[in-house]
N, C-alpha and C positions, 0 to 999 in steps of 0.2 A: 554363676556365669564366670565368676572368676576362679571355680573350681574345676570349670569346663577346661579352659580354657589353659588351667597349668597343668590340665590334664596333656591337653593336647600339644604343650611346650614341650612334656619331659616323654612322651612318644616320638615328635621329631628329634629331640635330643637321644632318645638310644639309638634309631634308626642312622643317625648320622654316625654315630658311635659303630652301630654296630657295621656300615659301608666302609667307614674308617679301618676297622680292622681284617676287614675283608682284604680291602689296597693292600692295607701293611704286609697283610696275608703274600699274599700275590706276588708286590714287588720286591718287597726282602727278606722274607722269614722261607716261605717255601725254596726259592730260590739257594738262598745261602744254608738249607737240611739237603738240597740235591747235590748241591757245592761239597759239604761236610762227607756225602756219601761214598761221593766217586775219591776224594783225597784219600780217604779211608783203606783205599781197593788199590793206590797207589798209581793214581794217575793226577797229572800234574796239570797249571795251566795258569794262567788269570785270573784274577782274584774274580768276583762277582763285584761291580759296579752297579747303582741304583741306576734304573732305567736306557744308562749311557752304553752299560757293557762294552763291546770290546769296537763300535760304531765306528769313533775318531778313528783308532790305530786301523781297522780295514778298509775307510776310504782312501786317509794317506798312504797306504805303501798300495792300494790299486792306482791309484791319481799317481802316482811315483813310476808305476811295473809298467803302464801304459804309458807313460812319454817317453819310451825310447825303443826305435824297435828292437825285432832280435838277430842276429846271425843271418845271415840266408837259408841255410842249408842245416841248421839248427832246429832237431821236431822236443828240443828238452825245454817244452812250453808251461810244465807246470809253474818255477818262481815266477811267472808273467803271471797266464790268466788264474793262477791259483796262493797267487802270492801271500796271504793274511795267512792263510793254513802251511802253506810251505812255511813260511819262518815261524809260526807256532809246535807243529811239528818237530822240528831243528832245534825247540829251543825244550822243548816239555814231553815232546816220544806221543807215539798215536794219542788220541782225546776220543772225547763223546761230546757232539753238541746239541735239524728243527725237524702224525699227518695224522687225519683221526679215521674212523672206524670202522659201522656199522654199513653208512649208508651208499659204499663201495662196492662189496658183494651184490647188490640190489642191480646198482646199473653196467656192472662188468656182464650180469647172466642177462638184463636186453641188450644191450650194445653188441654181443659175441657172435650174433645172425649175421651185422653189417660187413665182417673183417674172414668168413668163411670162405674156404678156396674156391667155391662158383662164383660168390659176387668178386673177390678180388679176379679171373680170370674173366669176368664181365666187365672189370675197370679197364682193361686193356687194352680195348679200341683208343679209350677216350687218354688214354696216356700218349698213344703214341700219337693221337693230333696232337695236344699239346706238344710234341718233341719236332713236330713237322714245322707248328706255328715257328719254335723256337730257331731250327733249322732256317728257315724263309728268312726270318729277321736277320740272322748274323751271313747270310750270302748278301742279303742286299747291301751288306757293308762296305762285305771285299774290295777291294780296290781292282786298278786292272791286273795286277800281277798274281790276284787269285791271292793277296792276305788284308787282315787286318788288326790293330792294334786298339785294345778293349776293355773294359770291367764288367767281363763279365758276369759277377755278380748281382747285380741287378737283376741282370737276365733269369741268371737260375732261380732267382727268388719271384719273381714274376711267373713263371715257371711249372713251380712248383706247385703257387698261390690259384692256376689257371688248373691248374690240375685236381688238386683239391675243390675247386668254388665247383668245377666239372662232376666229380663221380659224387658228391654229400647236395649241392643240388640242383643236376642237371640242367632242367632249361631256367633255374633261377642261377645259374652260374653267374650272369654280370654284376647282380645288386649283392653274390656273394663272395666276388673281387673286390667291389665297396666294401661289406661289415670287415673281410681281410684288413685292409689298408689302415682301415680305423680300427682294428684289434694291434698293429704294428705298432701305430703310438701310442696305443694306451701302454703298450707295453714297456715302452721305449721310457716313456713317463714314469711309468708303476718304477725300472731301472733304478731310476733318479731318486724318487722318493725310497727307494731300499738302503738308501747310502747317509741320509740325513740321520740325525738324533731321533730315537723312539719317542715322544711323549707321551703318554695315552690319552686318547679323546682327539687328537693334535688332527686326526683325519676328515672330523668333522664342522674343521676351521674351514669358511668358505674361501680360501687363500686363491690364488689365478691358476695357478696349478690343481685342484681340488677343483677347481671348478669344471679346468677344463678337459679334465678325467669323468667330470658326473654326466657334461655334453657327449662326452664321444660314450660314456655309455649308453647315457636315451638313447642317443641313434640307433647303436647295435641292435639291442632289445627291440625295438620298435621296429626296424628292418626283418630281423630275424623273427617276431611275432609272425609280421604281416607271413614269411617265406613258410611258417610252420601251416599254419591256416589255410594256406592256400595246398600248400601238400594234403595235410589235413581230408578236407575235403577232397582233393582228389581220390584220395585212398577210400574215401567212403564209397567215392562214385565209382570206384572199379578201375579209377583212370590211370591209378599211381603204378611208373613202372616196376619199382619194386628191388631195381637195379642200381639204386646211387643211397649213400649212407644215410638219408634223413630218414629218406621213405620209408627203407629197411628198418631203419630203429625206431619211427613213430607206428611202423606193424608188428612189430614186435614190444612195443609196449601199451599198443591196444591187443595184443592177445594174449600179455600177460594179466592186463586190469579184466579183461575179462572171465579169464581162469581161475581169477581171485575171487568172483563171483560180482565184479566191479566197488571193491572195496577203496574209498578213496584214500586210504594208506597205502594199497599198492600203487606200483608200477610211478611213473614221472609225472611229474607235471609242469607246465608252462615253462617254469626259469628251470626245473630238472632238464628240458630236454635245449633249452637255451646255452645251459654252461657247457650239453657236451657239443655243442653245434661251436663253442668257441676253443674247446679242445681239438676237435675235429681239424683246426687251424695248426694250433702248437707241436700236434703228433702228426698231420700230415703234411706241411707248411715249412716251417721252420728249419726241423732233426734234418728234412728229407736235403732241402738245399745247403745247409750246412755240410752234409757228406757229400754230396756235389761238388762243392765248391774245394773244400779241402780236397779231394780227390783230382781234380783237374789241377791244380796247386801242383801236386805232386809229382804228377804224370809228368808235367812240365820239367819238375825239379830231373826223374829220372827217364828217362824219354824212351832208352831201352825197355820199362817195366809199358809206358807207353805203345810202344811200336808192338811187342809181348800182345797183348791187351787187343788193336787193333787188329792183328793177326787172327789171333781168338770168333772174334767177333763177325769176320770177313768167310772163316769160314762155317762156321754155326748159320750161317744169315743168309752169306751173299750179297744179292743187290734187295733180298727180300725183307719186307715190314720183319720186326722182333714178335717171335712167336713165345708164348708159357711154354711150349716143350724147351725149346730152346734153351729159352733165361736159363732155365735148370741146370742148360749141361756148358752153362757158361763157367770154366774152374780159373782159367788165369783172373777173368774182373771176377770174382768171388774173394779172391785171395787177393786182390786188392782192396777192395772195400772193405775188408776185415781187415786189413792192416791202417787206414787209413781210420780206422771204425775205433781200433786201438790207439792209435797216435794222437789222436782229435775227435775225442765223443762227442758229441753234439751235444749232451749234454753232458756237465764234468763231476755233477754227484746225485746222490737222493736224500732229503731229509725225510724221518718217519719219525716218528711222537709214538713214544712207549708209555698204551695203555691201559696196563696193570706190572705188576711186579714181576720179573721176568729174570731168570738164571742163564746167563751170556756167557757159554765154556765159565771161565773160573769170573766172569763179574758177574755181580748185581744190578738188575736194573731196578727202580724204583719209576712206580705210574709217573707222567709226568717231563721225566728227563724225554730230551730229542738227543737223536743217534745221528748222526752225518756218516752216508757212504760214499768215501772220493771215488767217483767211478776213474779218474784220472789219473788218481797217487797206485791205484792197482795194474792200470795200463799199464803202467811208465815203469814196475817196481822191479829191479835188475834181480832179485833175490824168484821172482816168477818165470821172469822170460829171459832171463840172460843176459851176459855184460850186455849184449848187444840193444837191448831192451829199448834207448831211445833211438834205435834207429831204423830207418824205412825198409822193411825185407819182407816182403809177401810169401817169400819162399816157405817162411815157418808156417804159412797156413796150407801147405801146397796137401796137406792129410787128414785138414780139419781143423776141423776146432777142437776138438775134443783133441787128437795125438798135440796139437801146440798148445794146451793150458796143460795136458797132462790130469788130465781129470777134474779138475780143479777152478771154481768159479773163479775165473781170473781174466775174463773177457766178457764183459753185460753192459755196453753202450743201449741198450735195451729195456737195462732192470733185470731184471731176474725172480724166478717162481713164482706163484699164481697172480703177483703184478704185474708181473712183465708188459711192458708196452704193449695195447693190445694192437697197436699200428706197426707194429715190427714188420709180418710182412708185407704190407700195406707201402709200406716208406722202402724197404730194400725191390721190392719189384719196381718202383717206378723209379730208382736208383740204377737198376738195371738194363730198364728201357731208355732212358734219358742218355745215360751215359754212352750205350750200346751205337743209338742212331747218331751221338755228337763223335766216336769215335770214327764211325763210317765215312762222315762227309769232312772232317776235319782232325790237321794236327796242331797240333798249339805249343807252345814256350811262353817261359815267364818273361815280362818286357822289363828290361833296365831299369823299367820308374815303378815294379814291385817293390813292396818292403812288406815285410815279410812278421809281421805284430798281430799274432790271433788276442783275440779280448770276448771278454763275456757278454755279450748283453741276450738274456734266459738264454738261449743256446752259441757256442762258441765261433767266431766266423772272424774274417779276414777287417780288424779296425781300418785301414788306410783300401779299403776294397782288394779284387784279384786279376791287376793289367796283365793280359795276355797276348802272344801277338798269334792269332787263329790263322790258316792257310789251308786252304781249297784242297781235298785229296782227290788226286785226278783218278781216272776211271771206276768215277760213280754215279 
């Protein structure tokens, strides 16, 4: 009996030692090894700090940057929205920083059909319906002189939330809208946690914030499961429209499973589908609302470009609704959107994890390193864009993106290469429809109460809203 107890204690001790070694390797030896490899190649940076890293400095600089607004017509937003990295690059020069692999290709294959050209064309009436609703709300708010001062930011968020709800869930769009509100709350709580010091296992501690996030997550999953199960039944009964993102996704997933002989390891399970539905929100709502709000703000700052864009919309569509072919002929509007995406990209950077040792130019990157690609720094780089890189000049795109970038990958607001955002065309189509309808019905200018303060909460947003004065355009 005593011998058995001794053996068990020895096994426990060995397991504890193994666990302790793994933890030590994870939190110290591996990071220090990767740090040494980078320094040997001439890359500088702050030394690795156990667990805490640069979190405190990041939070402090972010708080300081966000404590004061910018000059009204300044577009040099990097020091404000990218304060820690801007400081690090100025101090140490370009550096390396945080995705994983195989599952992506399977999901991409299944999701692709939902975003093809024909599907996008079929979504156009839904985009127009959402635009009509927005125009109607704003017209109701006009005073007797045909003007109204308002914060357009929440309206644009509701517009894009309504659009993705309708296009993703069809008849269940009201439930989808409620889910997206929950997701917004969850993302705000996530940002708060990201700014705190990282402690391994802390996310399992039932703090008030963690309990709230878990409760929200349960509500989201329960609602999405109900919608998904309902759409799957409709699909099997031949009643699904197949024009909505979720229906197309489920149909594509079902086809993939059948082609592979109903192999359980093929296709997406219910948790995967729920995850993709969440991504519909961020890809189809957050990025588009960010693009639209900065477009309205910048066109308010530069009324000549607003007038040119409006004249083009009236010339192409007259008093009619936007149509697919006409949207593709909006040259001025496209130039404006490209310049807004350059100066105020919805996502300011992309993080990627190196899965295996690789050579990148003169750099040797080891598996486990995290590479941060700063979209906003590239978009504001004077060497790539010229001395006027921080100025609003849509004319730089008069001959297209390729000419403006001299054939370089200098504009990539939706990412680049095989992993470019699958919802890029969806977002741009929705933005063109909404902007065309707004320009046809309203002129707008900055309110005296507007404060220029770009900030990041997942996407790039106006910290204090977007207070504009809207005026009804006559003869519409």
